[in-house]
N, CA, C, O and the ligand as a Tripos MOL2 file, in Angstrom:
@<TRIPOS>MOLECULE
protein
  273   271    69     0     0
PROTEIN
NO_CHARGES

@<TRIPOS>ATOM
      1 N        -123.4910  -45.5990  -21.6610 N.3       1 MET1
      2 CA       -123.0230  -46.0440  -20.3370 C.3       1 MET1
      3 C        -122.6020  -44.8490  -19.4850 C.2       1 MET1
      4 O        -122.9190  -44.7830  -18.2980 O.2       1 MET1
      5 N        -121.9050  -43.9310  -20.0850 N.am      2 ILE2
      6 CA       -121.4600  -42.7320  -19.3430 C.3       2 ILE2
      7 C        -122.6650  -41.9210  -18.8640 C.2       2 ILE2
      8 O        -122.6570  -41.3560  -17.7700 O.2       2 ILE2
      9 N        -123.7010  -41.8760  -19.7060 N.am      3 ILE3
     10 CA       -124.9240  -41.1530  -19.3350 C.3       3 ILE3
     11 C        -125.5160  -41.7420  -18.0510 C.2       3 ILE3
     12 O        -125.8910  -41.0100  -17.1350 O.2       3 ILE3
     13 N        -125.5940  -43.0730  -18.0000 N.am      4 VAL4
     14 CA       -126.1570  -43.7540  -16.8250 C.3       4 VAL4
     15 C        -125.3500  -43.3950  -15.5770 C.2       4 VAL4
     16 O        -125.9150  -43.1000  -14.5240 O.2       4 VAL4
     17 N        -124.0500  -43.4230  -15.7080 N.am      5 LEU5
     18 CA       -123.1800  -43.0760  -14.5850 C.3       5 LEU5
     19 C        -123.4140  -41.6460  -14.1340 C.2       5 LEU5
     20 O        -123.4650  -41.3640  -12.9360 O.2       5 LEU5
     21 N        -123.5540  -40.7500  -15.0890 N.am      6 LEU6
     22 CA       -123.7880  -39.3410  -14.7710 C.3       6 LEU6
     23 C        -125.1100  -39.1570  -14.0370 C.2       6 LEU6
     24 O        -125.2040  -38.3870  -13.0810 O.2       6 LEU6
     25 N        -126.1340  -39.8780  -14.5010 N.am      7 VAL7
     26 CA       -127.4540  -39.7770  -13.8560 C.3       7 VAL7
     27 C        -127.3720  -40.2720  -12.4130 C.2       7 VAL7
     28 O        -127.9300  -39.6550  -11.5060 O.2       7 VAL7
     29 N        -126.6740  -41.3890  -12.2100 N.am      8 ILE8
     30 CA       -126.5260  -41.9330  -10.8480 C.3       8 ILE8
     31 C        -125.7580  -40.9430   -9.9670 C.2       8 ILE8
     32 O        -126.1290  -40.7080   -8.8170 O.2       8 ILE8
     33 N        -124.7090  -40.3790  -10.5040 N.am      9 LEU9
     34 CA       -123.9170  -39.3870   -9.7670 C.3       9 LEU9
     35 C        -124.7730  -38.1850   -9.4030 C.2       9 LEU9
     36 O        -124.7280  -37.6910   -8.2760 O.2       9 LEU9
     37 N        -125.5560  -37.7200  -10.3770 N.am     10 TRP10
     38 CA       -126.4090  -36.5540  -10.1640 C.3      10 TRP10
     39 C        -127.4440  -36.8460   -9.0720 C.2      10 TRP10
     40 O        -127.6740  -36.0200   -8.1880 O.2      10 TRP10
     41 N        -128.0640  -38.0250   -9.1410 N.am     11 ALA11
     42 CA       -129.0730  -38.4060   -8.1500 C.3      11 ALA11
     43 C        -128.4510  -38.4900   -6.7560 C.2      11 ALA11
     44 O        -129.0330  -38.0200   -5.7780 O.2      11 ALA11
     45 N        -127.2680  -39.0910   -6.6750 N.am     12 THR12
     46 CA       -126.5710  -39.2030   -5.3840 C.3      12 THR12
     47 C        -126.2910  -37.8210   -4.8200 C.2      12 THR12
     48 O        -126.4580  -37.5770   -3.6250 O.2      12 THR12
     49 N        -125.8620  -36.9180   -5.6980 N.am     13 PHE13
     50 CA       -125.5740  -35.5430   -5.3000 C.3      13 PHE13
     51 C        -126.8340  -34.8600   -4.7700 C.2      13 PHE13
     52 O        -126.7930  -34.1680   -3.7530 O.2      13 PHE13
     53 N        -127.9640  -35.0640   -5.4730 N.am     14 GLN14
     54 CA       -129.2360  -34.4720   -5.0480 C.3      14 GLN14
     55 C        -129.6420  -34.9750   -3.6640 C.2      14 GLN14
     56 O        -130.0820  -34.1980   -2.8150 O.2      14 GLN14
     57 N        -129.4890  -36.2800   -3.4460 N.am     15 TYR15
     58 CA       -129.8540  -36.8540   -2.1450 C.3      15 TYR15
     59 C        -128.9230  -36.3400   -1.0550 C.2      15 TYR15
     60 O        -129.3630  -36.0570    0.0600 O.2      15 TYR15
     61 N        -127.6400  -36.2190   -1.3730 N.am     16 ALA16
     62 CA       -126.6690  -35.7220   -0.3940 C.3      16 ALA16
     63 C        -127.0410  -34.3000    0.0130 C.2      16 ALA16
     64 O        -126.9890  -33.9460    1.1910 O.2      16 ALA16
     65 N        -127.4160  -33.4910   -0.9770 N.am     17 LEU17
     66 CA       -127.8270  -32.1100   -0.7040 C.3      17 LEU17
     67 C        -129.0670  -32.0860    0.1800 C.2      17 LEU17
     68 O        -129.1580  -31.3100    1.1310 O.2      17 LEU17
     69 N        -130.0240  -32.9580   -0.1570 N.am     18 PHE18
     70 CA       -131.2690  -33.0190    0.6020 C.3      18 PHE18
     71 C        -130.9910  -33.3330    2.0710 C.2      18 PHE18
     72 O        -131.4940  -32.6500    2.9640 O.2      18 PHE18
     73 N        -130.1800  -34.3760    2.3160 N.am     19 TYR19
     74 CA       -129.9230  -34.7850    3.7020 C.3      19 TYR19
     75 C        -129.0980  -33.7590    4.4690 C.2      19 TYR19
     76 O        -129.1560  -33.7050    5.6980 O.2      19 TYR19
     77 N        -128.3350  -32.9520    3.7520 N.am     20 LYS20
     78 CA       -127.4950  -31.9530    4.4010 C.3      20 LYS20
     79 C        -128.2930  -30.7030    4.7590 C.2      20 LYS20
     80 O        -128.0800  -30.1030    5.8130 O.2      20 LYS20
     81 N        -129.2210  -30.3100    3.8700 N.am     21 LYS21
     82 CA       -129.8480  -28.9990    4.0310 C.3      21 LYS21
     83 C        -131.3570  -28.9870    4.1360 C.2      21 LYS21
     84 O        -131.9390  -27.9590    4.4850 O.2      21 LYS21
     85 N        -132.0110  -30.1110    3.8420 N.am     22 GLU22
     86 CA       -133.4700  -30.0750    3.7680 C.3      22 GLU22
     87 C        -134.1280  -31.2220    4.5140 C.2      22 GLU22
     88 O        -133.4740  -32.1910    4.9000 O.2      22 GLU22
     89 N        -135.4360  -31.0960    4.7080 N.am     23 HIS23
     90 CA       -136.2160  -32.1540    5.3370 C.3      23 HIS23
     91 C        -137.6290  -32.0870    4.7700 C.2      23 HIS23
     92 O        -137.9930  -31.1170    4.1060 O.2      23 HIS23
     93 N        -138.4210  -33.1220    5.0350 N.am     24 LEU24
     94 CA       -139.8110  -33.1380    4.5860 C.3      24 LEU24
     95 C        -140.7200  -32.7580    5.7490 C.2      24 LEU24
     96 O        -140.4050  -33.0230    6.9090 O.2      24 LEU24
     97 N        -141.8530  -32.1340    5.4230 N.am     25 VAL25
     98 CA       -142.8270  -31.7770    6.4540 C.3      25 VAL25
     99 C        -144.1640  -32.4270    6.1020 C.2      25 VAL25
    100 O        -144.6690  -32.2590    4.9920 O.2      25 VAL25
    101 N        -144.7350  -33.1710    7.0540 N.am     26 CYS26
    102 CA       -146.0330  -33.8110    6.8550 C.3      26 CYS26
    103 C        -147.1330  -32.7490    6.9050 C.2      26 CYS26
    104 O        -147.2070  -31.9760    7.8600 O.2      26 CYS26
    105 N        -147.9860  -32.7100    5.8770 N.am     27 PRO27
    106 CA       -149.0510  -31.6940    5.8430 C.3      27 PRO27
    107 C        -150.1690  -31.9880    6.8430 C.2      27 PRO27
    108 O        -150.9420  -31.0900    7.1800 O.2      27 PRO27
    109 N        -150.2670  -33.2270    7.3200 N.am     28 LYS28
    110 CA       -151.3350  -33.6090    8.2490 C.3      28 LYS28
    111 C        -151.0060  -33.2110    9.6860 C.2      28 LYS28
    112 O        -151.8130  -32.5770   10.3650 O.2      28 LYS28
    113 N        -149.7970  -33.5940   10.1460 N.am     29 CYS29
    114 CA       -149.4650  -33.3660   11.5550 C.3      29 CYS29
    115 C        -148.3030  -32.3910   11.7410 C.2      29 CYS29
    116 O        -147.9620  -32.0450   12.8720 O.2      29 CYS29
    117 N        -147.6940  -31.9480   10.6430 N.am     30 GLY30
    118 CA       -146.6010  -30.9810   10.7590 C.3      30 GLY30
    119 C        -145.2820  -31.5910   11.2040 C.2      30 GLY30
    120 O        -144.3390  -30.8690   11.5270 O.2      30 GLY30
    121 N        -145.2110  -32.9170   11.2220 N.am     31 HIS31
    122 CA       -143.9870  -33.6070   11.6460 C.3      31 HIS31
    123 C        -142.8700  -33.3730   10.6340 C.2      31 HIS31
    124 O        -143.0650  -33.5250    9.4280 O.2      31 HIS31
    125 N        -141.6850  -32.9960   11.1490 N.am     32 LYS32
    126 CA       -140.5240  -32.8020   10.2770 C.3      32 LYS32
    127 C        -139.6790  -34.0540   10.3240 C.2      32 LYS32
    128 O        -139.3720  -34.5550   11.4050 O.2      32 LYS32
    129 N        -139.2960  -34.5710    9.1580 N.am     33 PHE33
    130 CA       -138.5030  -35.8040    9.1470 C.3      33 PHE33
    131 C        -137.6240  -35.9330    7.9230 C.2      33 PHE33
    132 O        -137.8550  -35.3130    6.8850 O.2      33 PHE33
    133 N        -136.5910  -36.7750    8.0860 N.am     34 LYS34
    134 CA       -135.7250  -37.1360    6.9640 C.3      34 LYS34
    135 C        -135.9150  -38.6310    6.7640 C.2      34 LYS34
    136 O        -135.4520  -39.4310    7.5760 O.2      34 LYS34
    137 N        -136.5930  -39.0120    5.6870 N.am     35 PRO35
    138 CA       -136.8590  -40.4310    5.4720 C.3      35 PRO35
    139 C        -135.5970  -41.2170    5.1490 C.2      35 PRO35
    140 O        -134.5640  -40.6490    4.7980 O.2      35 PRO35
    141 N        -135.7020  -42.5370    5.2760 N.am     36 LEU36
    142 CA       -134.5950  -43.4130    4.9170 C.3      36 LEU36
    143 C        -134.2890  -43.2570    3.4310 C.2      36 LEU36
    144 O        -135.1790  -42.9890    2.6240 O.2      36 LEU36
    145 N        -133.0200  -43.4290    3.0850 N.am     37 VAL37
    146 CA       -132.5970  -43.2830    1.6830 C.3      37 VAL37
    147 C        -133.4190  -44.1950    0.7790 C.2      37 VAL37
    148 O        -133.8580  -43.7870   -0.2960 O.2      37 VAL37
    149 N        -133.6210  -45.4310    1.2220 N.am     38 LEU38
    150 CA       -134.3760  -46.3950    0.4210 C.3      38 LEU38
    151 C        -135.7970  -45.9000    0.1560 C.2      38 LEU38
    152 O        -136.3110  -46.0410   -0.9530 O.2      38 LEU38
    153 N        -136.4320  -45.3150    1.1870 N.am     39 LYS39
    154 CA       -137.7870  -44.8080    1.0240 C.3      39 LYS39
    155 C        -137.8020  -43.6080    0.0810 C.2      39 LYS39
    156 O        -138.7420  -43.4250   -0.6920 O.2      39 LYS39
    157 N        -136.7520  -42.7950    0.1540 N.am     40 MET40
    158 CA       -136.6490  -41.6380   -0.7300 C.3      40 MET40
    159 C        -136.5640  -42.0910   -2.1800 C.2      40 MET40
    160 O        -137.1790  -41.4900   -3.0620 O.2      40 MET40
    161 N        -135.8000  -43.1510   -2.4250 N.am     41 ILE41
    162 CA       -135.5720  -43.6130   -3.7950 C.3      41 ILE41
    163 C        -136.8520  -44.1980   -4.3910 C.2      41 ILE41
    164 O        -137.1470  -43.9790   -5.5660 O.2      41 ILE41
    165 N        -137.6220  -44.9500   -3.5750 N.am     42 VAL42
    166 CA       -138.8260  -45.5840   -4.1160 C.3      42 VAL42
    167 C        -140.0400  -44.6520   -4.1190 C.2      42 VAL42
    168 O        -141.0060  -44.9100   -4.8380 O.2      42 VAL42
    169 N        -140.0090  -43.5760   -3.3330 N.am     43 ALA43
    170 CA       -141.1480  -42.6680   -3.2640 C.3      43 ALA43
    171 C        -141.2410  -41.8450   -4.5500 C.2      43 ALA43
    172 O        -140.2350  -41.3200   -5.0290 O.2      43 ALA43
    173 N        -142.4550  -41.7340   -5.1100 N.am     44 PRO44
    174 CA       -142.5950  -40.9390   -6.3360 C.3      44 PRO44
    175 C        -142.3290  -39.4590   -6.0630 C.2      44 PRO44
    176 O        -142.6610  -38.9330   -5.0010 O.2      44 PRO44
    177 N        -141.7310  -38.8170   -7.0360 N.am     45 ASN45
    178 CA       -141.4660  -37.3840   -6.8950 C.3      45 ASN45
    179 C        -142.7360  -36.5790   -7.0650 C.2      45 ASN45
    180 O        -143.6670  -36.9820   -7.7620 O.2      45 ASN45
    181 N        -142.7470  -35.4480   -6.4180 N.am     46 TYR46
    182 CA       -143.8520  -34.5170   -6.4950 C.3      46 TYR46
    183 C        -143.1890  -33.2190   -6.9260 C.2      46 TYR46
    184 O        -141.9600  -33.1520   -6.9630 O.2      46 TYR46
    185 N        -143.9620  -32.1810   -7.2560 N.am     47 ILE47
    186 CA       -143.3830  -30.9470   -7.7790 C.3      47 ILE47
    187 C        -142.2010  -30.4720   -6.9220 C.2      47 ILE47
    188 O        -141.1020  -30.2550   -7.4310 O.2      47 ILE47
    189 N        -142.4450  -30.3170   -5.6280 N.am     48 SER48
    190 CA       -141.3460  -29.8830   -4.7610 C.3      48 SER48
    191 C        -141.2750  -30.7510   -3.5140 C.2      48 SER48
    192 O        -140.9010  -30.2820   -2.4390 O.2      48 SER48
    193 N        -141.6380  -32.0240   -3.6690 N.am     49 GLY49
    194 CA       -141.6050  -32.8890   -2.4900 C.3      49 GLY49
    195 C        -141.6830  -34.3420   -2.8710 C.2      49 GLY49
    196 O        -141.2350  -34.7470   -3.9440 O.2      49 GLY49
    197 N        -142.2640  -35.1370   -1.9660 N.am     50 LYS50
    198 CA       -142.3240  -36.5840   -2.1530 C.3      50 LYS50
    199 C        -143.6680  -37.1040   -1.6890 C.2      50 LYS50
    200 O        -144.2700  -36.5740   -0.7550 O.2      50 LYS50
    201 N        -144.1310  -38.1540   -2.3600 N.am     51 TYR51
    202 CA       -145.3240  -38.8550   -1.9050 C.3      51 TYR51
    203 C        -144.8070  -39.9790   -1.0280 C.2      51 TYR51
    204 O        -144.3390  -41.0020   -1.5280 O.2      51 TYR51
    205 N        -144.8930  -39.7880    0.2830 N.am     52 ILE52
    206 CA       -144.2100  -40.6960    1.1940 C.3      52 ILE52
    207 C        -144.9760  -40.8170    2.5030 C.2      52 ILE52
    208 O        -145.7520  -39.9340    2.8670 O.2      52 ILE52
    209 N        -144.7450  -41.9350    3.2140 N.am     53 GLU53
    210 CA       -145.4410  -42.1600    4.4740 C.3      53 GLU53
    211 C        -144.7870  -41.3700    5.5980 C.2      53 GLU53
    212 O        -143.5710  -41.4130    5.7850 O.2      53 GLU53
    213 N        -145.6250  -40.6450    6.3470 N.am     54 CYS54
    214 CA       -145.1340  -39.8870    7.4960 C.3      54 CYS54
    215 C        -144.8300  -40.8650    8.6390 C.2      54 CYS54
    216 O        -145.6750  -41.6950    8.9740 O.2      54 CYS54
    217 N        -143.6360  -40.7770    9.2410 N.am     55 PRO55
    218 CA       -143.2780  -41.7010   10.3290 C.3      55 PRO55
    219 C        -144.0420  -41.4180   11.6180 C.2      55 PRO55
    220 O        -144.0280  -42.2360   12.5380 O.2      55 PRO55
    221 N        -144.7050  -40.2690   11.6920 N.am     56 SER56
    222 CA       -145.4400  -39.9150   12.9020 C.3      56 SER56
    223 C        -146.8910  -40.3830   12.8480 C.2      56 SER56
    224 O        -147.3570  -41.0610   13.7630 O.2      56 SER56
    225 N        -147.6180  -40.0210   11.7650 N.am     57 CYS57
    226 CA       -149.0310  -40.4130   11.7010 C.3      57 CYS57
    227 C        -149.2770  -41.5630   10.7320 C.2      57 CYS57
    228 O        -150.4160  -42.0020   10.5750 O.2      57 CYS57
    229 N        -148.2250  -42.0570   10.0800 N.am     58 HIS58
    230 CA       -148.2890  -43.2280    9.2000 C.3      58 HIS58
    231 C        -149.3250  -43.1080    8.0890 C.2      58 HIS58
    232 O        -149.9500  -44.0970    7.7070 O.2      58 HIS58
    233 N        -149.5030  -41.9020    7.5760 N.am     59 ILE59
    234 CA       -150.4040  -41.7000    6.4500 C.3      59 ILE59
    235 C        -149.5340  -41.2900    5.2590 C.2      59 ILE59
    236 O        -148.6280  -40.4660    5.3820 O.2      59 ILE59
    237 N        -149.8360  -41.8880    4.1030 N.am     60 LYS60
    238 CA       -149.0890  -41.5010    2.9020 C.3      60 LYS60
    239 C        -149.6210  -40.1760    2.4050 C.2      60 LYS60
    240 O        -150.8130  -40.0390    2.1300 O.2      60 LYS60
    241 N        -148.7490  -39.2130    2.2930 N.am     61 GLU61
    242 CA       -149.1620  -37.8800    1.8720 C.3      61 GLU61
    243 C        -148.0920  -37.2390    1.0000 C.2      61 GLU61
    244 O        -146.9520  -37.6990    0.9420 O.2      61 GLU61
    245 N        -148.4860  -36.1710    0.3280 N.am     62 TYR62
    246 CA       -147.5140  -35.3850   -0.4100 C.3      62 TYR62
    247 C        -146.8110  -34.4650    0.5780 C.2      62 TYR62
    248 O        -147.3980  -33.4910    1.0490 O.2      62 TYR62
    249 N        -145.5720  -34.7650    0.8910 N.am     63 CYS63
    250 CA       -144.8230  -33.9630    1.8540 C.3      63 CYS63
    251 C        -143.9100  -32.9970    1.1190 C.2      63 CYS63
    252 O        -143.1510  -33.3900    0.2330 O.2      63 CYS63
    253 N        -143.9940  -31.7400    1.4960 N.am     64 ASP64
    254 CA       -143.1590  -30.7240    0.8660 C.3      64 ASP64
    255 C        -141.7480  -30.7230    1.4510 C.2      64 ASP64
    256 O        -141.5290  -31.0780    2.6090 O.2      64 ASP64
    257 N        -140.7950  -30.3080    0.6010 N.am     65 VAL65
    258 CA       -139.4080  -30.1830    1.0530 C.3      65 VAL65
    259 C        -139.2290  -28.7940    1.6500 C.2      65 VAL65
    260 O        -139.6270  -27.7970    1.0470 O.2      65 VAL65
    261 N        -138.6310  -28.7300    2.8330 N.am     66 HIS66
    262 CA       -138.3320  -27.4590    3.4830 C.3      66 HIS66
    263 C        -136.8550  -27.4060    3.8280 C.2      66 HIS66
    264 O        -136.1990  -28.4300    4.0210 O.2      66 HIS66
    265 N        -136.3480  -26.1690    3.9010 N.am     67 LYS67
    266 CA       -134.9500  -25.9980    4.3100 C.3      67 LYS67
    267 C        -134.8430  -26.2380    5.8260 C.2      67 LYS67
    268 O        -135.7600  -25.9140    6.5800 O.2      67 LYS67
    269 N        -133.7230  -26.8050    6.2540 N.am     68 ASP68
    270 CA       -133.5020  -27.0270    7.6850 C.3      68 ASP68
    271 C        -133.4480  -25.6940    8.4280 C.2      68 ASP68
    272 O        -133.2680  -25.6720    9.6450 O.2      68 ASP68
    273 ZN       -147.8320  -36.8910    9.8080 Zn       69 ZN69
@<TRIPOS>BOND
     1     1     2 1
     2     2     3 1
     3     3     4 2
     4     3     5 am
     5     5     6 1
     6     6     7 1
     7     7     8 2
     8     7     9 am
     9     9    10 1
    10    10    11 1
    11    11    12 2
    12    11    13 am
    13    13    14 1
    14    14    15 1
    15    15    16 2
    16    15    17 am
    17    17    18 1
    18    18    19 1
    19    19    20 2
    20    19    21 am
    21    21    22 1
    22    22    23 1
    23    23    24 2
    24    23    25 am
    25    25    26 1
    26    26    27 1
    27    27    28 2
    28    27    29 am
    29    29    30 1
    30    30    31 1
    31    31    32 2
    32    31    33 am
    33    33    34 1
    34    34    35 1
    35    35    36 2
    36    35    37 am
    37    37    38 1
    38    38    39 1
    39    39    40 2
    40    39    41 am
    41    41    42 1
    42    42    43 1
    43    43    44 2
    44    43    45 am
    45    45    46 1
    46    46    47 1
    47    47    48 2
    48    47    49 am
    49    49    50 1
    50    50    51 1
    51    51    52 2
    52    51    53 am
    53    53    54 1
    54    54    55 1
    55    55    56 2
    56    55    57 am
    57    57    58 1
    58    58    59 1
    59    59    60 2
    60    59    61 am
    61    61    62 1
    62    62    63 1
    63    63    64 2
    64    63    65 am
    65    65    66 1
    66    66    67 1
    67    67    68 2
    68    67    69 am
    69    69    70 1
    70    70    71 1
    71    71    72 2
    72    71    73 am
    73    73    74 1
    74    74    75 1
    75    75    76 2
    76    75    77 am
    77    77    78 1
    78    78    79 1
    79    79    80 2
    80    79    81 am
    81    81    82 1
    82    82    83 1
    83    83    84 2
    84    83    85 am
    85    85    86 1
    86    86    87 1
    87    87    88 2
    88    87    89 am
    89    89    90 1
    90    90    91 1
    91    91    92 2
    92    91    93 am
    93    93    94 1
    94    94    95 1
    95    95    96 2
    96    95    97 am
    97    97    98 1
    98    98    99 1
    99    99   100 2
   100    99   101 am
   101   101   102 1
   102   102   103 1
   103   103   104 2
   104   103   105 am
   105   105   106 1
   106   106   107 1
   107   107   108 2
   108   107   109 am
   109   109   110 1
   110   110   111 1
   111   111   112 2
   112   111   113 am
   113   113   114 1
   114   114   115 1
   115   115   116 2
   116   115   117 am
   117   117   118 1
   118   118   119 1
   119   119   120 2
   120   119   121 am
   121   121   122 1
   122   122   123 1
   123   123   124 2
   124   123   125 am
   125   125   126 1
   126   126   127 1
   127   127   128 2
   128   127   129 am
   129   129   130 1
   130   130   131 1
   131   131   132 2
   132   131   133 am
   133   133   134 1
   134   134   135 1
   135   135   136 2
   136   135   137 am
   137   137   138 1
   138   138   139 1
   139   139   140 2
   140   139   141 am
   141   141   142 1
   142   142   143 1
   143   143   144 2
   144   143   145 am
   145   145   146 1
   146   146   147 1
   147   147   148 2
   148   147   149 am
   149   149   150 1
   150   150   151 1
   151   151   152 2
   152   151   153 am
   153   153   154 1
   154   154   155 1
   155   155   156 2
   156   155   157 am
   157   157   158 1
   158   158   159 1
   159   159   160 2
   160   159   161 am
   161   161   162 1
   162   162   163 1
   163   163   164 2
   164   163   165 am
   165   165   166 1
   166   166   167 1
   167   167   168 2
   168   167   169 am
   169   169   170 1
   170   170   171 1
   171   171   172 2
   172   171   173 am
   173   173   174 1
   174   174   175 1
   175   175   176 2
   176   175   177 am
   177   177   178 1
   178   178   179 1
   179   179   180 2
   180   179   181 am
   181   181   182 1
   182   182   183 1
   183   183   184 2
   184   183   185 am
   185   185   186 1
   186   186   187 1
   187   187   188 2
   188   187   189 am
   189   189   190 1
   190   190   191 1
   191   191   192 2
   192   191   193 am
   193   193   194 1
   194   194   195 1
   195   195   196 2
   196   195   197 am
   197   197   198 1
   198   198   199 1
   199   199   200 2
   200   199   201 am
   201   201   202 1
   202   202   203 1
   203   203   204 2
   204   203   205 am
   205   205   206 1
   206   206   207 1
   207   207   208 2
   208   207   209 am
   209   209   210 1
   210   210   211 1
   211   211   212 2
   212   211   213 am
   213   213   214 1
   214   214   215 1
   215   215   216 2
   216   215   217 am
   217   217   218 1
   218   218   219 1
   219   219   220 2
   220   219   221 am
   221   221   222 1
   222   222   223 1
   223   223   224 2
   224   223   225 am
   225   225   226 1
   226   226   227 1
   227   227   228 2
   228   227   229 am
   229   229   230 1
   230   230   231 1
   231   231   232 2
   232   231   233 am
   233   233   234 1
   234   234   235 1
   235   235   236 2
   236   235   237 am
   237   237   238 1
   238   238   239 1
   239   239   240 2
   240   239   241 am
   241   241   242 1
   242   242   243 1
   243   243   244 2
   244   243   245 am
   245   245   246 1
   246   246   247 1
   247   247   248 2
   248   247   249 am
   249   249   250 1
   250   250   251 1
   251   251   252 2
   252   251   253 am
   253   253   254 1
   254   254   255 1
   255   255   256 2
   256   255   257 am
   257   257   258 1
   258   258   259 1
   259   259   260 2
   260   259   261 am
   261   261   262 1
   262   262   263 1
   263   263   264 2
   264   263   265 am
   265   265   266 1
   266   266   267 1
   267   267   268 2
   268   267   269 am
   269   269   270 1
   270   270   271 1
   271   271   272 2
@<TRIPOS>SUBSTRUCTURE
     1 MET1         2 RESIDUE 1 A MET
     2 ILE2         6 RESIDUE 1 A ILE
     3 ILE3        10 RESIDUE 1 A ILE
     4 VAL4        14 RESIDUE 1 A VAL
     5 LEU5        18 RESIDUE 1 A LEU
     6 LEU6        22 RESIDUE 1 A LEU
     7 VAL7        26 RESIDUE 1 A VAL
     8 ILE8        30 RESIDUE 1 A ILE
     9 LEU9        34 RESIDUE 1 A LEU
    10 TRP10       38 RESIDUE 1 A TRP
    11 ALA11       42 RESIDUE 1 A ALA
    12 THR12       46 RESIDUE 1 A THR
    13 PHE13       50 RESIDUE 1 A PHE
    14 GLN14       54 RESIDUE 1 A GLN
    15 TYR15       58 RESIDUE 1 A TYR
    16 ALA16       62 RESIDUE 1 A ALA
    17 LEU17       66 RESIDUE 1 A LEU
    18 PHE18       70 RESIDUE 1 A PHE
    19 TYR19       74 RESIDUE 1 A TYR
    20 LYS20       78 RESIDUE 1 A LYS
    21 LYS21       82 RESIDUE 1 A LYS
    22 GLU22       86 RESIDUE 1 A GLU
    23 HIS23       90 RESIDUE 1 A HIS
    24 LEU24       94 RESIDUE 1 A LEU
    25 VAL25       98 RESIDUE 1 A VAL
    26 CYS26      102 RESIDUE 1 A CYS
    27 PRO27      106 RESIDUE 1 A PRO
    28 LYS28      110 RESIDUE 1 A LYS
    29 CYS29      114 RESIDUE 1 A CYS
    30 GLY30      118 RESIDUE 1 A GLY
    31 HIS31      122 RESIDUE 1 A HIS
    32 LYS32      126 RESIDUE 1 A LYS
    33 PHE33      130 RESIDUE 1 A PHE
    34 LYS34      134 RESIDUE 1 A LYS
    35 PRO35      138 RESIDUE 1 A PRO
    36 LEU36      142 RESIDUE 1 A LEU
    37 VAL37      146 RESIDUE 1 A VAL
    38 LEU38      150 RESIDUE 1 A LEU
    39 LYS39      154 RESIDUE 1 A LYS
    40 MET40      158 RESIDUE 1 A MET
    41 ILE41      162 RESIDUE 1 A ILE
    42 VAL42      166 RESIDUE 1 A VAL
    43 ALA43      170 RESIDUE 1 A ALA
    44 PRO44      174 RESIDUE 1 A PRO
    45 ASN45      178 RESIDUE 1 A ASN
    46 TYR46      182 RESIDUE 1 A TYR
    47 ILE47      186 RESIDUE 1 A ILE
    48 SER48      190 RESIDUE 1 A SER
    49 GLY49      194 RESIDUE 1 A GLY
    50 LYS50      198 RESIDUE 1 A LYS
    51 TYR51      202 RESIDUE 1 A TYR
    52 ILE52      206 RESIDUE 1 A ILE
    53 GLU53      210 RESIDUE 1 A GLU
    54 CYS54      214 RESIDUE 1 A CYS
    55 PRO55      218 RESIDUE 1 A PRO
    56 SER56      222 RESIDUE 1 A SER
    57 CYS57      226 RESIDUE 1 A CYS
    58 HIS58      230 RESIDUE 1 A HIS
    59 ILE59      234 RESIDUE 1 A ILE
    60 LYS60      238 RESIDUE 1 A LYS
    61 GLU61      242 RESIDUE 1 A GLU
    62 TYR62      246 RESIDUE 1 A TYR
    63 CYS63      250 RESIDUE 1 A CYS
    64 ASP64      254 RESIDUE 1 A ASP
    65 VAL65      258 RESIDUE 1 A VAL
    66 HIS66      262 RESIDUE 1 A HIS
    67 LYS67      266 RESIDUE 1 A LYS
    68 ASP68      270 RESIDUE 1 A ASP
    69 ZN69       273 GROUP 0 **** ****
């Protein structure tokens, strides 16, 4: 049970860090965006980014994480 709590805490911390310091960049149109938390949670992880729909061109792509 403690492990589960730790994992949730760690994930929350990671998301907090992401929203504070980083954003995703669409490889198709170069749009910079911070997706909704819910979309971040359901989007599959990629090596250094997310497989997520770009809010600008609405294409699902592997978006890399960049520093703000
Ligand atoms: Zn795009």
